[in-house]
N, C-alpha and C positions, 0 to 999 in steps of 0.2 A: 313532734311537727319540726322541730330543731333538724333532727336526721333526715328527714326527709329533703328539706331544704338543703342541707348538705350534700346531700347524693344528686339531687338538682344542680346545683352548682359546681358540683366537681364532673359531672359528665358536662355540661355546657364548656368547661374548661379545657376538659380531655377532646371535645369535638372539635374546639378551634385549635387546640394544639396538632391535631391530627389531619385537620384540613391544610395547617400552614404548613406541615412536613411534606405532606403529598404534593402541594403547589410547586413547594420550592424543588423538589426532585422531577416534577414533570416541566418546569418551566427550564431548568438546567439541563436534562435529557434533550429537550426540543431545542434551545438553544446550542448544543452542542453539534446536533445532528443538522440543522439546519447551517451554521458556519463551516462545518466541514465535509460539507458534501461536495467532491468535486464531480462537475458534470462535462461531458464532451463539450467542445469549442470554449472549456474555461483556461485560463493559464494555468500552466501544473503548477502546484506548490512548490516553491524552493526550498531545498533542506542541505545540511552538510553534516555528513555522516562519515565514521572512520570506516576504511577499506579493511579487508581481511589480514592486510599487512600492516594496518595501524596507520596508514596516511589520509588527511581528510580529502572527502570527495563531496564538490558541490553541485548540486543539479543544474544550475545556471551554468557550469562551465561545458555543459553539453550543447548550447544555444549555438544554432546552424545546422545542427546534425538531427537525423530521425532518431528518435531514442525509444526503445523500448524499459520501462521500469517494471520489475516482475517481483511482487512480493512470494515469500516461499520460505517453507519450515523443511528440515530434513526429515521430519516424521512425517510428512504430507506424502501421501502416495500418487496422486496426482501433480505434486511438485516434481518430483521423481520422474515421472513418466514423460514429463513435457521438457523438462532440462534439457536434453538431448538435442531435441528440434531446436531447440531454443540457440543453442550452442551452434547448430549447424547453419543456421539462419544467420548468427554473427559472423561466422567466418565467410560466410558466402558473400555477404553485404558490407562489412566492415571498412572498405576500401571505396564504397560508393557513399561515406557518409552517416552509416547507421553504427549507432551504440546500443550495448545494452547495459542496463546496471540491474542487478538481480539485488534486493532487500532482502536479508535473512532477518526473521523475527525472533527477537528473545532468545537465542541461544549463544553457546558460548564457541569462542574461535576455534577450539578444539573440535567439539562436535561438528561444525561445518568444515573446516579442513578435511577431516577423516571422511564426509559424505563426498567433499569433492573427487580427494584420492580414490574413494571405492567405487565411484560413477565415472572415472575418468573424464571430469568435466574442467576446464579452464576458465569459465567465464568471471566477469569481475564482479566480485560480491563486497555490498556494504553491511555494516551490522546494526539493526536498530533495535539495541539491546531494551530500551524502556518502551518501545513501539510507537514513539512519538511520529514519525511518519506515517505507521501504519494507521493511526488515529486521524493524522491531518489528510490523508485520502481516503478517508473513510471508508477501509477495508473489513468487511465483516466475514470473509471466509477466504482460504488459500487454496489454491495460488491465485493470486490477482495481478492483472496486466493492464498498463495504461501505456498506449501508444502515443507518443507524444513528436509532434510537427516541429523541424526546425526552427520556427517562430517560437517556440514553446506553449503551444496550444495542446491540449489533449484533445486526439482525434479519436479515439475509441478505448473503451473500459471492457475488459472481459474478466468475469469472475469464474474462473474454472479450468481444466484441462484443456489445451489448446492443441490442436493436432499441427503437423508442418506445414499443411498445406494452407489452412487457416492463418499462422504466423506469415508465411512469404505472401499472401495476399494482402494482408493489414500491415507490414511492413513497406511492401510497393506502394500502399497508398500514401505513406508521408516521406519516403525518401527524398532527399532534396532534389529539386526539378533538374538540375544541370547534370545530376548524374544519370538521370533515364534517358 
């Protein structure tokens, strides 16, 4: 009889503990996903990250300009495919108030510099070694792009490889009005 009571008591305690752990995991995951989800028309989350040269770059420093924030990795095939188109758009529209900020996720400066050199790219790159900005923007797949208006609002979110035509169309949607 004592063994049976002990087994029932242990089973109840185990179920309570398991329920508490499950609830805690669910609540934290739900809260994180809910708080970090960036949507179209939201104010773009501000951040400061080091550039590939080691200088601090603050996203709010681009206020008044159209901004493409692009998350990427050197190992990502679609990222590599779209980078030349992003650079072409940047070179075409930078005098019209358009800026690009590419955010590399969790790679070394050496790997990033080697990637840029081997692909003949000169885009501005900042390093998100801890993936904090990646998490703040709720990015789940690379490449991921956020088109931000001169007022700092997210105009478009695109996850996946972009074509030159898509980038051109979406950049023209966010260019400062006086440059059009």
